[in-house]
C-alpha positions in Angstrom: 40.8 -49.6 -101.5 42.5 -48.4 -98.3 44.0 -50.8 -95.8 41.3 -50.6 -93.1 38.6 -51.2 -95.7 40.6 -54.2 -97.0 41.0 -55.7 -93.6 37.2 -55.2 -92.9 36.3 -56.9 -96.1 38.6 -59.8 -95.4 37.1 -60.1 -91.9 33.6 -60.3 -93.4 34.3 -62.4 -96.4 36.6 -65.1 -94.9 34.1 -66.3 -92.3 31.4 -66.1 -95.0 33.5 -68.3 -97.2 34.1 -70.8 -94.4 30.4 -70.9 -93.6 29.5 -71.3 -97.3 32.0 -74.1 -97.7 30.6 -75.9 -94.6 27.1 -75.5 -95.8 28.0 -76.9 -99.2 29.6 -79.9 -97.6 26.7 -80.5 -95.3 24.3 -80.3 -98.3 26.4 -82.7 -100.4 26.6 -85.3 -97.5 22.8 -85.1 -97.0 22.0 -85.3 -100.7 24.5 -87.9 -102.0 25.3 -90.1 -99.0 23.4 -91.8 -96.2 26.0 -90.9 -93.6 23.7 -88.3 -91.8 20.9 -90.9 -91.8 23.2 -93.5 -90.3 23.9 -91.2 -87.4 20.2 -91.2 -86.5 19.4 -94.8 -87.4 18.4 -97.1 -84.5 17.2 -94.3 -82.3 13.5 -93.9 -81.1 11.1 -92.2 -83.5 10.5 -88.6 -82.5 6.8 -88.6 -83.1 6.0 -92.1 -81.8 5.4 -95.2 -83.9 3.1 -95.1 -87.0 -0.2 -96.9 -86.5 -0.5 -99.9 -88.8 1.8 -102.4 -90.5 4.9 -102.2 -92.6 4.9 -105.1 -95.0 8.4 -106.0 -96.2 8.2 -108.2 -99.3 11.4 -110.3 -99.3 13.7 -111.4 -96.5 17.2 -111.3 -97.9 19.8 -108.6 -97.2 17.7 -105.6 -98.2 14.6 -107.0 -96.6 16.3 -107.7 -93.3 17.8 -104.2 -93.1 14.4 -102.7 -94.0 12.6 -104.8 -91.4 15.0 -103.8 -88.7 14.7 -100.1 -89.4 10.9 -100.2 -89.9 10.6 -101.7 -86.4 11.7 -98.4 -85.0 8.8 -96.6 -86.8 5.7 -99.0 -87.0 3.5 -100.7 -84.5 3.9 -103.9 -86.6 6.4 -105.2 -89.1 5.7 -108.3 -91.3 8.3 -109.9 -93.6 7.0 -112.0 -96.4 9.6 -114.5 -97.6 8.9 -117.4 -100.0 11.9 -119.7 -99.2 11.0 -122.1 -96.4 14.7 -122.7 -95.4 15.0 -119.1 -94.1 12.6 -120.0 -91.3 14.9 -122.8 -89.9 17.5 -122.4 -87.1 20.1 -123.2 -89.8 19.3 -120.0 -91.5 20.4 -118.0 -88.4 23.7 -120.0 -87.8 27.1 -120.2 -89.4 26.9 -122.2 -92.7 27.4 -125.9 -92.9 28.6 -126.7 -96.5 27.2 -129.6 -98.5 29.9 -130.4 -101.1 29.1 -131.9 -104.6 31.4 -132.8 -107.5 31.1 -131.2 -110.9 32.6 -132.4 -114.2 33.1 -129.6 -116.8 34.8 -130.5 -120.1 38.1 -132.1 -119.0 38.0 -130.5 -115.5 36.6 -131.8 -112.2 36.0 -129.6 -109.3 33.9 -129.3 -106.1 31.1 -126.9 -105.5 28.7 -126.0 -102.6 25.1 -127.1 -102.8 23.0 -124.8 -100.6 19.3 -124.4 -99.7 19.1 -120.7 -100.5 18.0 -121.4 -104.0 16.4 -118.0 -104.7 19.7 -116.2 -104.3 21.7 -117.0 -107.4 25.1 -115.6 -106.1 24.8 -117.1 -102.6 28.2 -118.9 -103.0 29.8 -116.2 -105.1 32.4 -113.8 -103.8 31.1 -110.5 -102.3 32.8 -107.3 -101.4 31.7 -104.8 -98.8 32.4 -101.2 -98.1 32.9 -99.5 -94.8 29.4 -98.1 -94.8 28.0 -101.6 -94.4 30.2 -102.3 -91.3 29.2 -98.9 -89.9 25.6 -99.7 -90.4 25.9 -103.1 -88.7 27.6 -101.5 -85.7 25.1 -98.7 -85.4 22.0 -101.0 -85.5 23.1 -104.0 -83.5 24.7 -103.6 -80.0 25.8 -107.2 -80.0 27.3 -107.1 -83.5 30.9 -107.6 -82.4 30.1 -110.7 -80.4 27.9 -112.2 -83.1 30.4 -111.4 -85.9 33.1 -113.2 -83.9 30.9 -116.2 -83.4 30.4 -116.4 -87.2 34.1 -116.0 -87.8 33.8 -112.7 -89.8 37.0 -110.9 -90.5 37.1 -107.2 -89.5 40.1 -105.3 -90.9 41.1 -101.9 -92.5 39.6 -101.5 -96.0 43.0 -101.3 -97.6 43.2 -104.1 -100.1 46.3 -104.4 -102.3 44.5 -102.9 -105.2 45.5 -101.9 -108.7 43.2 -99.7 -110.8 44.3 -99.8 -114.4 47.7 -100.9 -113.1 48.0 -98.1 -110.6 48.1 -98.7 -106.8 45.3 -97.2 -104.8 47.3 -97.6 -101.6 48.7 -94.0 -101.1 45.4 -93.1 -99.4 46.1 -95.2 -96.3 49.3 -93.4 -95.4 48.5 -90.0 -96.8 45.5 -89.5 -94.6 45.3 -92.1 -91.9 48.9 -92.9 -91.2 50.1 -96.3 -90.1 46.8 -97.0 -88.3 45.4 -97.7 -91.7 42.0 -97.0 -93.3 38.7 -97.4 -91.5 37.5 -101.0 -91.2 35.4 -103.2 -93.3 33.9 -106.6 -92.9 35.0 -109.6 -94.9 32.9 -112.8 -95.1 31.0 -114.8 -97.7 27.4 -114.1 -98.6 26.4 -117.4 -97.0 27.8 -116.2 -93.7 26.7 -112.5 -93.9 23.0 -113.3 -94.6 22.5 -115.8 -91.7 24.5 -113.5 -89.4 22.2 -110.5 -90.3 19.1 -112.7 -89.9 20.3 -113.7 -86.4 21.1 -110.0 -85.5 17.6 -108.8 -86.7 15.7 -111.6 -85.0 17.5 -111.1 -81.7 17.4 -107.3 -81.6 13.7 -107.1 -82.8 11.9 -110.3 -81.8 8.6 -108.6 -82.4 9.1 -108.7 -86.2 6.8 -111.3 -87.8 7.9 -113.6 -90.6 5.4 -115.2 -92.9 6.3 -117.8 -95.5 4.6 -116.9 -98.8 4.7 -115.2 -102.1 3.3 -111.7 -102.7 0.7 -111.9 -105.5 -1.1 -108.6 -105.5 -1.5 -105.0 -104.2 -4.9 -103.8 -103.1 -5.1 -100.1 -103.9 -7.1 -97.8 -101.6 -8.4 -94.3 -101.7 -6.0 -91.4 -101.9 -3.4 -93.1 -104.0 -2.1 -95.7 -101.6 -1.6 -99.5 -101.2 -4.2 -100.6 -98.7 -3.2 -104.2 -98.4 -0.7 -106.8 -99.7 -2.1 -110.1 -100.9 0.1 -113.2 -100.5 -0.1 -116.9 -101.1 1.1 -118.8 -98.1 3.0 -122.0 -97.8 -0.3 -124.0 -98.0 -1.4 -122.2 -101.1 -4.1 -120.2 -99.3 -4.5 -116.5 -100.0 -4.0 -114.0 -97.2 -4.5 -110.2 -97.1 -2.3 -108.1 -94.9 -3.4 -104.5 -94.3 -0.5 -102.2 -94.6 0.6 -98.6 -93.9 3.8 -99.1 -96.0 4.7 -101.7 -98.7 8.4 -102.3 -99.1 9.6 -104.2 -102.2 12.7 -106.2 -101.3 12.2 -109.1 -103.8 15.6 -108.6 -105.4 16.2 -109.2 -109.1 12.6 -110.5 -109.4 11.4 -106.9 -108.9 7.9 -108.2 -108.0 6.7 -104.8 -106.9 7.1 -103.4 -110.5 5.2 -106.3 -111.9 2.3 -105.9 -109.4 2.2 -102.1 -110.0 2.1 -102.6 -113.8 -0.9 -104.8 -113.3 -2.6 -102.6 -110.7 -2.0 -99.4 -112.8 -2.3 -100.6 -116.4 -1.2 -98.1 -119.1 -0.4 -95.6 -116.4 3.3 -96.1 -115.5 5.7 -94.3 -117.9 7.1 -96.4 -120.7 10.7 -95.4 -119.9 10.5 -96.4 -116.2 12.7 -99.6 -116.7 16.2 -99.3 -118.0 18.1 -102.5 -118.8 21.4 -103.6 -120.4 23.6 -106.7 -120.5 27.2 -106.5 -119.5 28.0 -110.1 -120.4 29.7 -110.6 -117.1 31.1 -114.0 -116.3 33.3 -115.0 -113.3 34.3 -117.9 -111.1 34.7 -117.9 -107.3 37.3 -120.1 -105.7 36.6 -120.6 -102.0 39.5 -122.0 -99.8 38.9 -122.8 -96.2 41.7 -121.8 -93.8 45.1 -123.0 -95.1 47.6 -124.1 -92.4 50.4 -121.6 -92.0 49.0 -119.2 -94.6 49.8 -116.0 -92.8 53.3 -117.2 -92.1 53.8 -118.0 -95.8 52.5 -114.5 -96.7 54.8 -112.9 -94.2 57.8 -114.8 -95.5 57.1 -113.3 -99.0 58.1 -109.9 -97.6 55.5 -108.1 -99.7 56.6 -104.4 -100.0 54.3 -101.6 -99.3 53.5 -99.6 -102.5 54.2 -96.3 -100.7 57.9 -97.2 -100.3 57.6 -98.5 -96.7 59.2 -101.8 -95.7 56.7 -104.6 -95.7 53.0 -105.0 -95.4 51.3 -106.1 -92.2 49.7 -109.2 -93.7 47.5 -109.8 -90.6 45.5 -106.6 -91.5 45.1 -107.2 -95.2 41.4 -107.5 -96.1 42.5 -108.6 -99.6 45.9 -109.7 -100.9 45.5 -108.5 -104.5 42.7 -106.8 -106.5 43.2 -106.1 -110.2 40.4 -103.9 -111.7 40.9 -103.1 -115.4 39.8 -100.4 -117.8 37.3 -102.4 -119.9 38.5 -100.6 -123.1 41.9 -102.3 -122.6 41.3 -105.5 -120.6 38.3 -107.7 -119.9 39.7 -109.7 -117.0 39.4 -109.0 -113.3 41.2 -110.8 -110.5 40.6 -110.6 -106.7 42.3 -112.5 -103.8 40.2 -111.7 -100.7 39.9 -112.9 -97.1 36.8 -114.4 -95.8 35.5 -115.7 -92.5 37.5 -118.2 -90.3 40.8 -117.5 -92.0 39.7 -118.6 -95.5 40.4 -117.0 -98.9 38.1 -116.3 -101.8 39.3 -115.6 -105.4 37.4 -114.0 -108.2 38.5 -114.6 -111.8 36.4 -113.3 -114.6 35.2 -110.3 -116.5 33.3 -109.1 -119.6 32.6 -112.1 -121.9 35.4 -113.8 -119.9 36.6 -117.3 -119.5 35.7 -118.9 -116.1 38.6 -120.9 -114.7 37.5 -123.8 -112.4 41.0 -125.3 -111.6 44.1 -123.6 -110.2 46.0 -124.5 -113.4 43.3 -122.6 -115.4 43.5 -119.8 -112.9 47.2 -119.5 -113.4 46.7 -119.4 -117.1 44.1 -116.7 -116.6 46.5 -114.6 -114.5 49.3 -114.9 -117.0 47.1 -113.3 -119.7 46.4 -110.1 -117.7 47.4 -106.9 -119.4 49.9 -104.8 -117.5 51.3 -108.1 -116.3 54.6 -106.3 -115.4 52.6 -104.4 -112.7 51.2 -107.6 -111.1 53.0 -107.9 -107.7 55.6 -110.6 -107.4 53.6 -112.4 -104.5 50.7 -113.3 -106.7 52.3 -116.3 -108.4 53.7 -117.8 -105.1 50.1 -117.5 -103.8 48.9 -119.6 -106.7 51.5 -122.2 -105.7 50.0 -122.4 -102.3 46.4 -122.5 -103.7 47.5 -125.4 -106.0 48.8 -127.4 -103.0 45.4 -127.0 -101.3 43.2 -127.2 -104.3 41.6 -130.3 -103.0 40.1 -128.3 -100.1 38.5 -125.6 -102.4 35.1 -125.2 -103.9 34.2 -123.3 -107.1 31.1 -121.6 -108.3 30.4 -120.0 -111.6 28.3 -116.9 -112.2 26.9 -115.3 -115.4 25.3 -111.9 -115.2 23.2 -111.1 -118.3 20.9 -108.4 -117.0 21.4 -105.1 -115.1 18.3 -103.1 -114.6 17.2 -99.9 -113.0 13.6 -98.9 -112.2 13.2 -95.1 -112.5 10.4 -94.9 -110.0 11.1 -91.1 -109.5 9.7 -90.6 -113.1 6.4 -92.1 -112.0 6.2 -90.3 -108.6 2.8 -88.6 -109.6 1.1 -92.0 -110.2 2.8 -94.4 -107.8 1.0 -95.2 -104.5 2.4 -92.8 -101.9 3.2 -95.7 -99.5 5.2 -97.8 -101.9 9.0 -98.0 -101.8 11.6 -100.4 -103.4 15.1 -101.2 -102.0 18.2 -102.9 -103.2 18.0 -104.9 -106.3 14.3 -104.4 -106.4 15.2 -100.8 -107.4 18.5 -101.3 -109.1 20.5 -104.4 -110.0 24.1 -103.5 -110.9 27.1 -105.4 -112.3 28.4 -107.3 -109.3 32.0 -106.9 -110.5 32.1 -103.6 -108.6 31.0 -105.2 -105.3 28.5 -102.6 -104.3 25.2 -104.4 -104.2 25.1 -105.3 -100.5 26.2 -101.8 -99.3 23.6 -100.3 -101.7 20.9 -102.4 -99.9 22.0 -101.0 -96.6 22.1 -97.4 -98.0 18.6 -97.9 -99.4 17.3 -98.9 -96.0 19.0 -96.0 -94.3 17.4 -93.7 -96.8 14.0 -95.1 -95.9 14.7 -94.6 -92.3 15.7 -91.0 -92.9 12.5 -90.3 -94.8 10.4 -92.0 -92.1 12.0 -89.6 -89.6 10.9 -86.6 -91.7 7.5 -87.7 -93.1 4.6 -90.1 -92.3 3.7 -92.7 -95.0 0.3 -90.9 -95.0 2.0 -87.8 -96.5 1.2 -87.6 -100.2 4.8 -86.8 -101.0 6.3 -89.8 -99.0 7.1 -92.2 -101.9 8.2 -89.4 -104.2 10.6 -88.0 -101.5 12.1 -91.5 -100.9 12.8 -92.2 -104.6 14.2 -88.7 -105.2 16.6 -89.1 -102.3 17.5 -92.6 -103.3 18.2 -91.6 -106.9 20.5 -88.8 -105.7 22.5 -91.4 -103.8 22.6 -94.3 -106.2 22.0 -92.6 -109.6 25.7 -91.7 -110.1 26.7 -95.2 -109.0 24.4 -96.7 -111.7 25.8 -94.4 -114.3 29.4 -95.0 -113.3 29.0 -98.8 -113.5 27.0 -98.7 -116.7 29.3 -96.4 -118.5 32.3 -98.5 -117.4 30.6 -101.6 -118.8 29.9 -99.7 -122.1 33.7 -99.6 -122.5 33.7 -103.2 -123.5 32.5 -104.3 -126.9 30.6 -107.4 -125.5 28.2 -105.2 -123.6 24.7 -104.9 -125.0 23.6 -101.3 -124.2 20.2 -100.1 -122.9 17.4 -99.4 -125.4 18.1 -96.1 -127.2 21.7 -96.0 -126.1 25.0 -97.0 -127.7 28.4 -98.0 -126.4 29.7 -94.5 -127.2 27.5 -93.2 -124.4 29.6 -92.3 -121.3 32.7 -91.7 -123.3 33.6 -88.6 -121.3 33.0 -90.4 -118.0 35.3 -93.2 -119.1 38.0 -90.6 -120.1 37.6 -88.8 -116.8 37.8 -92.0 -114.7 40.9 -93.1 -116.7 42.6 -89.9 -115.7 41.5 -90.3 -112.1 43.0 -93.8 -111.9 46.2 -92.7 -113.6 46.7 -89.9 -111.0 46.2 -92.0 -107.8 49.9 -92.9 -107.3 51.1 -89.3 -107.6 48.1 -87.4 -106.0 47.1 -88.3 -102.5 44.0 -86.1 -102.8 42.8 -88.1 -105.8 43.5 -91.4 -104.1 41.7 -90.3 -101.0 38.7 -89.0 -102.9 38.4 -92.2 -104.9 38.6 -94.3 -101.7 36.0 -92.3 -99.7 33.5 -92.0 -102.5 33.9 -95.7 -103.3 33.2 -96.6 -99.7 29.9 -94.6 -99.8 31.0 -92.3 -97.1 31.8 -89.2 -99.2 29.8 -87.4 -101.9 31.0 -87.7 -105.6 31.6 -84.0 -105.6 34.9 -84.8 -103.9 36.1 -86.1 -107.2 35.9 -82.5 -108.5 37.8 -80.9 -105.7 40.5 -78.4 -106.9 43.4 -80.7 -105.9 41.8 -83.6 -107.8 41.1 -81.4 -110.9 44.7 -80.2 -110.8 45.9 -83.8 -110.8 43.7 -84.6 -113.7 44.9 -81.6 -115.6 48.5 -82.6 -114.9 47.8 -86.2 -116.1 46.2 -84.8 -119.2 49.0 -82.5 -120.2 51.9 -84.7 -118.9 50.5 -88.3 -118.9 52.3 -90.8 -116.7 53.6 -94.0 -118.2 
């Protein structure tokens, strides 16, 4: 090939390569993330509002997001919620704790008694990704003021995290510099849900709330749900005509039960997948401790990237220890919450659940890779011991994770039925992805509503196909990680050997984070739900995995 021909070829091929790369990235973001949908969320519907009513069954996190977004698309939105407390002013205000004493074996501790009885993990620790904060800011113009009034902590999502004993921190300085990573929100569930309820009721006062329990779907012609039947607070039966039925009933997954009754012997036998991770954990909740930040600063916590000291005011978490379940069954998290408080998680697969600081100290001392645990962790325990009398403790046991493969039943499901959040997929909460997944599900619904009318025969199938693309790999990743521990009971037809390659691959990813900024960055962005999982297979990441495979680090 002569030189002019070579130059011509390069001039043609290089722009084509750039365009192809951009097109691939655009496709991956649309397919595997809700970021493009987020950019459109909260804007007026292009074709005007849909005639009829969107009935949202369940008024927790997923239901509130769904109702807010459906209000942009439907003439009427009705939220059906069984718990009477959610209709009170208290349910839209910062929480007021009711403390009770508990005696467990030889230990005595305090716990929080609350009125949100249908949310099992209401007082348990929660973690949130940047996508959740981005969604709150996009949908609610008064979010910053309301969040401040609730005492929520907004800070870079740069926790002092160890994955299999390796720091995840290089991302912050490799890509974002001293400004730190994009922000996340830190607060307890009992603050986030009332705050979201207030934001939704203020921004969309036209949304109607009905106290009741959904008891039936009335099917209409053309493969649709014509009406939702509910039993109200007085025990009377009501029928609400609907253009869209949204199941947000959480772990109860009422929509699946009603469809099974309305479509007997029609739904595929493999639509429900369920396994038991045997996950146990305790949550310690400390109100603001006097002089806590000053004490942290005096510890001179070194930056893992070799810099001088951490800026403790910006830490969203002081320490996160996430283990490889094939090696260690214990997880440990020290995390900020609203109003200057701290929440601690201690637990894991078939784990003990400490309820006193002395038991917590014993728990920490048993961690594998203890030599990699930062020196500031035990002085923190000394502080927590001093203020133990102010703390409350809650215990959680998760014995069921389930996924409903609605996409497999797309041909027989009513076209105007969708399920969001835990109603579609309940994952192991150890990974802290449930609340963000609920927001992602609602954003996916909003995106489909901007492309299709609920009267379109492909509406439900399109929604579940998109949702599976965005959450299927999350389910598999969490499940196969859980299969790494011998206490896990696998799903029917599977064994704990399933996912062996995924566990090996993830192990190499985690091992490479300290030496490969590209790997650290990809893990962080994918884990925050703002980048597609394809980023974990980028050339620089694969090179790091190859290097870790051939020359493994210590």
